N, C-alpha and C positions, 0 to 999 in steps of 0.2 A: 072630380073624380080620375085620379092617374092611374091608368093602366101599365102595369107593370110589362114589357114587352121583353124577353131574351132570344139571343142569336142559338143558332143552332149547335154551339160548342158549349153556352152553357146547360143548353137541353140534355146534351149528352152526357155534361159533369151532372148535374141533376140525377137522371136517370142510371149513372155508372154503364151508357151504352161505353164500346170495345170505341168506334167512333163517329163523325158526324153523321157520316151516311146512314150508318147502322140505326140513329137515333132517328134519322130524316124515316128511314121505314116504318119503323116502327111506329110515329107519329100518324105517318100515312094510313097503318092497320087501322089505329084506335082512330080513324076522322077525324084529327086536329088539323086545320088547316093554318097555315102561313094569312097572316092579317097586312103584312105589306112586307117590301123589300128597300133597303136605300144599300149605297154602295158599300164594301169594303172598304175603311178606311185605307189599305197598301195595294191590293189587289186592283180596287174601282171593279169587282166585280158585284152582281146583286147577290146582298144577302139577307134573307129570309129572316122575320120576326115573327115570334111567337108570342103570345099572350101566357105570361106564365100561370095563372089562375087554370086555365085552361088543361096546362097538361100536367099541372098538378092534382087536378080533378080527375083523366083520364089513367095518371098513374095509379092512383088510390082507389080507382073502379078495375083494373087487371085482375085477371085470375090470379089466386096462388102459386105457389109451384105445386105439379103433380097435380091439378083440377083439371076435371073431366068435363071439359068445355062440348064433348062432344054427345053427352049422355044427355044433355037441356032438350 
């Protein structure tokens, strides 16, 4: 079985985030951690990879707009 891995740019596009940094902060809040790092093809800086199914599951489990999570 092959695990689908996404870059932070792919995660940002899936979530509709305004930037990769915003998507990264969101994943951190949701408890989704990077599973590995690979060199970026151009800059050679480390680029995080995330399991796509974990990102999808976390996005599906997030509370909806206007949800009062402080009342739980």
